[in-house]
ROFIKOL-597249 format. One record per residue (C-alpha): x, z, y; residue number from 1. Coordinates in steps of 0.1 Angstrom, whole numbers, always signed. Example, Ala and Ser with C-alpha at 12.3 -4.5 7.8 and 13.67 -1.06 7.14 Angstrom:
<sites>
SITE    c1    c3    c2 resi
SITE  +123   +78   -45    1
SITE  +137   +71   -11    2
</sites>
This chain:
<sites>
SITE    c1    c3    c2 resi
SITE  -139   +41  +652    1
SITE  -143   +59  +621    2
SITE  -172   +82  +612    3
SITE  -173  +119  +616    4
SITE  -133  +120  +631    5
SITE  -142  +129  +664    6
SITE  -129  +167  +669    7
SITE  -128  +192  +699    8
SITE   -99  +218  +701    9
SITE  -101  +250  +730   10
SITE  -100  +279  +731   11
SITE  -129  +288  +718   12
SITE  -122  +265  +687   13
SITE   -84  +265  +681   14
SITE   -85  +249  +643   15
SITE  -107  +226  +660   16
SITE  -147  +216  +655   17
SITE  -161  +183  +646   18
SITE  -183  +166  +669   19
SITE  -211  +142  +656   20
SITE  -218  +107  +678   21
SITE  -198   +72  +679   22
SITE  -172   +86  +711   23
SITE  -170   +47  +718   24
SITE  -203   +46  +723   25
SITE  -216   +83  +734   26
SITE  -209  +105  +765   27
SITE  -197  +140  +750   28
SITE  -206  +174  +771   29
SITE  -174  +195  +766   30
SITE  -187  +226  +787   31
SITE  -173  +245  +813   32
SITE  -135  +255  +816   33
SITE  -120  +282  +837   34
SITE   -89  +271  +861   35
SITE   -57  +260  +834   36
SITE   -77  +257  +805   37
SITE   -76  +226  +781   38
SITE   -99  +207  +761   39
SITE   -85  +183  +736   40
SITE  -104  +155  +718   41
SITE   -92  +136  +690   42
SITE  -106  +110  +671   43
SITE   -93   +85  +644   44
SITE   -96   +41  +647   45
SITE   -87   +16  +625   46
SITE   -78   -26  +633   47
SITE   -86   -48  +617   48
SITE   -55   -77  +613   49
SITE   -71  -100  +587   50
SITE   -64  -133  +610   51
SITE   -29  -122  +614   52
SITE    +1  -142  +599   53
SITE   +26  -121  +580   54
SITE   +56  -102  +603   55
SITE   +32  -111  +637   56
SITE   +14   -83  +656   57
SITE   -11   -76  +683   58
SITE   -14   -49  +709   59
SITE   -46   -31  +719   60
SITE   -53    -6  +748   61
SITE   -79   +24  +754   62
SITE   -88   +44  +783   63
SITE  -107   +76  +779   64
SITE  -126   +91  +809   65
SITE  -138  +127  +821   66
SITE  -165  +134  +848   67
SITE  -162  +166  +872   68
SITE  -179  +177  +902   69
SITE  -149  +160  +924   70
SITE  -150  +125  +905   71
SITE  -141  +109  +870   72
SITE  -106  +109  +858   73
SITE   -89   +79  +834   74
SITE   -61   +77  +812   75
SITE   -47   +49  +793   76
SITE   -32   +46  +761   77
SITE   -17   +14  +741   78
SITE    -9   +10  +705   79
SITE    +5   -22  +687   80
SITE    -5   -29  +653   81
SITE   +23   -50  +629   82
SITE   +11   -67  +597   83
SITE   +31   -63  +572   84
SITE   +27   -85  +534   85
SITE   +48   -84  +501   86
SITE   +64  -112  +492   87
SITE   +65  -131  +465   88
SITE   +98  -137  +449   89
SITE  +112  -173  +450   90
SITE  +136  -181  +419   91
SITE  +147  -213  +400   92
SITE  +177  -233  +389   93
SITE  +175  -269  +411   94
SITE  +206  -289  +398   95
SITE  +227  -292  +370   96
SITE  +260  -313  +370   97
SITE  +285  -318  +339   98
SITE  +325  -329  +349   99
SITE  +344  -345  +320  100
SITE  +375  -328  +321  101
SITE  +398  -344  +292  102
SITE  +383  -360  +261  103
SITE  +364  -334  +245  104
SITE  +364  -305  +273  105
SITE  +332  -304  +299  106
SITE  +327  -282  +331  107
SITE  +290  -270  +341  108
SITE  +278  -261  +373  109
SITE  +248  -252  +386  110
SITE  +226  -248  +417  111
SITE  +196  -221  +421  112
SITE  +173  -208  +448  113
SITE  +166  -168  +445  114
SITE  +153  -151  +474  115
SITE  +123  -134  +487  116
SITE  +128  -101  +467  117
SITE  +147  -120  +438  118
SITE  +183  -120  +434  119
SITE  +203  -137  +415  120
SITE  +224  -121  +388  121
SITE  +239  -142  +361  122
SITE  +237  -183  +350  123
SITE  +237  -192  +311  124
SITE  +247  -222  +296  125
SITE  +234  -230  +262  126
SITE  +246  -260  +242  127
SITE  +223  -277  +216  128
SITE  +236  -303  +189  129
SITE  +216  -339  +182  130
SITE  +193  -317  +159  131
SITE  +185  -294  +181  132
SITE  +210  -267  +169  133
SITE  +223  -241  +197  134
SITE  +263  -243  +191  135
SITE  +274  -231  +227  136
SITE  +263  -204  +248  137
SITE  +285  -190  +276  138
SITE  +282  -178  +315  139
SITE  +317  -197  +323  140
SITE  +309  -232  +319  141
SITE  +338  -243  +301  142
SITE  +326  -262  +270  143
SITE  +355  -271  +249  144
SITE  +369  -282  +214  145
SITE  +329  -295  +200  146
SITE  +335  -329  +173  147
SITE  +320  -358  +185  148
SITE  +284  -363  +188  149
SITE  +257  -359  +208  150
SITE  +249  -328  +227  151
SITE  +223  -315  +256  152
SITE  +229  -284  +276  153
SITE  +207  -262  +296  154
SITE  +214  -235  +323  155
SITE  +192  -205  +324  156
SITE  +192  -189  +357  157
SITE  +184  -146  +356  158
SITE  +176  -133  +388  159
SITE  +166   -93  +396  160
SITE  +130   -85  +407  161
SITE  +118   -55  +421  162
SITE  +115   -37  +386  163
SITE  +123   -64  +361  164
SITE  +145   -90  +354  165
SITE  +133  -129  +350  166
SITE  +150  -157  +332  167
SITE  +142  -194  +340  168
SITE  +154  -228  +335  169
SITE  +139  -265  +342  170
SITE  +143  -301  +337  171
SITE  +160  -306  +366  172
SITE  +190  -278  +349  173
SITE  +186  -296  +311  174
SITE  +212  -328  +310  175
SITE  +224  -350  +277  176
SITE  +263  -356  +272  177
SITE  +284  -374  +247  178
SITE  +320  -362  +231  179
SITE  +334  -391  +213  180
SITE  +363  -417  +221  181
SITE  +357  -438  +255  182
SITE  +326  -420  +254  183
SITE  +310  -401  +292  184
SITE  +290  -377  +302  185
SITE  +251  -397  +303  186
SITE  +246  -387  +340  187
SITE  +257  -401  +371  188
SITE  +276  -384  +397  189
SITE  +259  -373  +432  190
SITE  +281  -367  +461  191
SITE  +270  -361  +497  192
SITE  +297  -361  +529  193
SITE  +288  -352  +566  194
SITE  +313  -361  +591  195
SITE  +309  -347  +628  196
SITE  +325  -360  +663  197
SITE  +322  -352  +698  198
SITE  +319  -382  +724  199
SITE  +335  -403  +694  200
SITE  +366  -379  +685  201
SITE  +382  -351  +669  202
SITE  +385  -332  +698  203
SITE  +373  -338  +734  204
SITE  +381  -319  +768  205
SITE  +350  -317  +785  206
SITE  +338  -307  +820  207
SITE  +318  -271  +828  208
SITE  +283  -273  +826  209
SITE  +285  -309  +818  210
SITE  +267  -323  +787  211
SITE  +286  -339  +758  212
SITE  +272  -355  +728  213
SITE  +279  -341  +691  214
SITE  +279  -371  +664  215
SITE  +269  -362  +630  216
SITE  +268  -387  +599  217
SITE  +254  -380  +566  218
SITE  +267  -404  +537  219
SITE  +254  -405  +502  220
SITE  +286  -405  +483  221
SITE  +272  -405  +449  222
SITE  +257  -428  +422  223
SITE  +225  -415  +425  224
SITE  +200  -410  +453  225
SITE  +195  -378  +467  226
SITE  +163  -361  +481  227
SITE  +154  -331  +507  228
SITE  +191  -331  +523  229
SITE  +192  -301  +545  230
SITE  +218  -310  +573  231
SITE  +222  -276  +595  232
SITE  +247  -271  +625  233
SITE  +251  -235  +647  234
SITE  +267  -240  +679  235
SITE  +297  -218  +687  236
SITE  +297  -194  +709  237
SITE  +298  -206  +747  238
SITE  +282  -241  +737  239
SITE  +242  -248  +743  240
SITE  +227  -272  +724  241
SITE  +201  -290  +749  242
SITE  +188  -313  +728  243
SITE  +190  -337  +693  244
SITE  +177  -369  +684  245
SITE  +158  -356  +651  246
SITE  +151  -320  +635  247
SITE  +145  -294  +655  248
SITE  +165  -266  +681  249
SITE  +159  -225  +675  250
SITE  +179  -200  +686  251
SITE  +211  -225  +692  252
SITE  +208  -239  +655  253
SITE  +196  -274  +648  254
SITE  +180  -283  +615  255
SITE  +170  -311  +601  256
SITE  +153  -320  +564  257
SITE  +162  -355  +552  258
SITE  +137  -365  +528  259
SITE  +157  -391  +510  260
SITE  +191  -407  +510  261
SITE  +198  -439  +482  262
SITE  +237  -445  +469  263
SITE  +257  -460  +496  264
SITE  +233  -451  +528  265
SITE  +242  -434  +558  266
SITE  +223  -413  +586  267
SITE  +235  -401  +618  268
SITE  +223  -375  +644  269
SITE  +231  -367  +680  270
SITE  +228  -332  +697  271
SITE  +234  -332  +736  272
SITE  +254  -298  +742  273
SITE  +269  -280  +774  274
SITE  +293  -252  +780  275
SITE  +278  -233  +811  276
SITE  +306  -206  +816  277
SITE  +340  -213  +813  278
SITE  +356  -203  +779  279
SITE  +393  -200  +769  280
SITE  +409  -223  +741  281
SITE  +393  -246  +720  282
SITE  +355  -242  +705  283
SITE  +348  -253  +668  284
SITE  +315  -266  +660  285
SITE  +306  -270  +625  286
SITE  +277  -289  +606  287
SITE  +272  -291  +569  288
SITE  +246  -310  +544  289
SITE  +233  -298  +511  290
SITE  +215  -317  +489  291
SITE  +198  -295  +458  292
SITE  +204  -328  +435  293
SITE  +243  -328  +446  294
SITE  +258  -290  +427  295
SITE  +293  -282  +439  296
SITE  +314  -261  +416  297
SITE  +308  -231  +442  298
SITE  +276  -218  +436  299
SITE  +252  -212  +469  300
SITE  +272  -233  +493  301
SITE  +272  -258  +513  302
SITE  +280  -296  +492  303
SITE  +299  -306  +526  304
SITE  +315  -294  +562  305
SITE  +330  -306  +589  306
SITE  +343  -296  +623  307
SITE  +351  -310  +658  308
SITE  +366  -290  +685  309
SITE  +361  -291  +728  310
SITE  +374  -272  +752  311
SITE  +373  -270  +791  312
SITE  +391  -295  +811  313
SITE  +412  -278  +837  314
SITE  +415  -293  +870  315
SITE  +450  -301  +881  316
SITE  +463  -290  +916  317
SITE  +482  -314  +934  318
SITE  +515  -308  +947  319
SITE  +524  -309  +984  320
SITE  +548  -339  +991  321
SITE  +579  -324 +1000  322
SITE  +590  -335 +1037  323
SITE  +605  -366 +1041  324
SITE  +635  -372 +1059  325
SITE  +633  -381 +1093  326
SITE  +646  -418 +1099  327
SITE  +680  -420 +1120  328
SITE  +675  -431 +1151  329
SITE  +697  -460 +1158  330
SITE  +729  -451 +1177  331
SITE  +724  -475 +1208  332
SITE  +747  -507 +1213  333
SITE  +777  -503 +1236  334
SITE  +784  -529 +1262  335
SITE  +806  -549 +1249  336
SITE  +838  -555 +1266  337
SITE  +840  -589 +1287  338
SITE  +876  -604 +1275  339
SITE  +900  -612 +1302  340
SITE  +907  -645 +1314  341
SITE  +940  -657 +1302  342
SITE  +968  -663 +1325  343
SITE  +978  -696 +1331  344
SITE +1004  -705 +1308  345
SITE +1034  -722 +1320  346
SITE +1041  -759 +1311  347
SITE +1061  -761 +1280  348
SITE +1097  -774 +1288  349
SITE +1103  -808 +1275  350
SITE +1124  -815 +1247  351
SITE +1159  -827 +1250  352
SITE +1163  -862 +1238  353
SITE +1193  -859 +1211  354
SITE +1220  -879 +1218  355
SITE +1233  -884 +1183  356
SITE +1215  -888 +1151  357
SITE +1217  -851 +1145  358
SITE +1183  -832 +1138  359
SITE +1165  -826 +1167  360
SITE +1159  -789 +1177  361
SITE +1125  -775 +1177  362
SITE +1114  -770 +1212  363
SITE +1099  -736 +1219  364
SITE +1062  -736 +1237  365
SITE +1056  -713 +1254  366
SITE +1019  -694 +1245  367
SITE  +996  -671 +1264  368
SITE  +996  -634 +1258  369
SITE  +965  -622 +1240  370
SITE  +962  -588 +1231  371
SITE  +928  -597 +1206  372
SITE  +940  -624 +1195  373
SITE  +977  -631 +1194  374
SITE  +998  -612 +1167  375
SITE +1025  -591 +1172  376
SITE +1062  -605 +1168  377
SITE +1059  -631 +1148  378
SITE +1089  -642 +1127  379
SITE +1103  -676 +1134  380
SITE +1111  -692 +1106  381
SITE +1146  -715 +1110  382
SITE +1141  -748 +1097  383
SITE +1166  -761 +1075  384
SITE +1192  -787 +1086  385
SITE +1176  -823 +1083  386
SITE +1194  -852 +1071  387
SITE +1212  -876 +1090  388
SITE +1190  -905 +1083  389
SITE +1191  -929 +1115  390
SITE +1169  -944 +1137  391
SITE +1137  -934 +1120  392
SITE +1143  -902 +1113  393
SITE +1146  -900 +1152  394
SITE +1110  -916 +1153  395
SITE +1095  -893 +1130  396
SITE +1111  -862 +1151  397
SITE +1095  -877 +1187  398
SITE +1061  -879 +1166  399
SITE +1062  -842 +1156  400
SITE +1072  -829 +1190  401
SITE +1043  -845 +1203  402
SITE +1015  -827 +1178  403
SITE +1031  -798 +1190  404
SITE +1027  -802 +1224  405
SITE  +988  -814 +1218  406
SITE  +982  -786 +1196  407
SITE  +991  -764 +1227  408
SITE  +973  -777 +1249  409
SITE  +942  -778 +1228  410
SITE  +948  -742 +1228  411
SITE  +948  -737 +1263  412
SITE  +922  -754 +1270  413
SITE  +895  -734 +1245  414
SITE  +909  -702 +1259  415
SITE  +901  -712 +1293  416
SITE  +864  -719 +1282  417
SITE  +862  -683 +1269  418
</sites>
């Protein structure tokens, strides 16, 4: 409470009158009032927030009471107090690199810091010879056409503050180099690289609301050791970071500071994530690293970035099998026809004995008729006339007739067995 700040305003005191005493610890008598009349009490107070940090806030509430014949009426009000602090501007030159383009041509680049009210304006490169005489000054960073010798380059950062400008340099922004046959800059070239995968692949189909893992590998690809490497990964829209093997996750952003990474060394991290709601298409996630000692030609951009993509796997709908053709029921076998018994064949006529040595006539043999096996009207071939050879021919003719009779009888016997 601020002493002497209490004031009463009513119809008798439209401009207000000051009341003495601490209203926090004293009861004030406001007098009698007609119906619908008002009395207004105002006072001032202050809050001590020395123990609050910059940007934080605290809330307070206060209750006032008015006692009348019917009882006491209460009302409450609250106030929020925020502590604001004037931030100290931060600006510095962090690193300088030299790239040799040709025998006497070099390209300079720098990395700097400018925040908390400091705004970067420009960088100026100055080159000095071995006698410490300034021989070059420019803001484009290209140095060429100078004679062989030893030189030193310094980078100067100029920033704008609230009401002034400041120009600074540092030991990290001072480098020596040599122009001459076969000479190279005396500084070793730094380098850093980040590689990003998801479950070991550049692209992965994942299930909805199921955890998967991003892998981040940071490598020192340069010739010098690196310190204070900043690794970052902002979760894309639709992806939620669950946990990480190192670093912190805040507001769905992963950050981690690598204190030191020696030349040729690599270190890996994992981030467990999931996609809670359905998303369309591929979702790209990018991880970046930034090393103060490894500047690149584009100022204030990450030294290396890499990405991997995921997408929601779509379930496949099984197709209904087509109705297979019903197997055709086998037709019932027909009753086989019982073959008719052949009629008894008539005995073949006995051959007549030839009376002369002329060729005997082939006797005709009567065979049983069978419509199933007997060919229709076979054509009899007329045997050619045999030469007359005497008694031996007669004997052979008789043997031939006997063979024919034997074959006919065998055929008749086989038909009877059926």
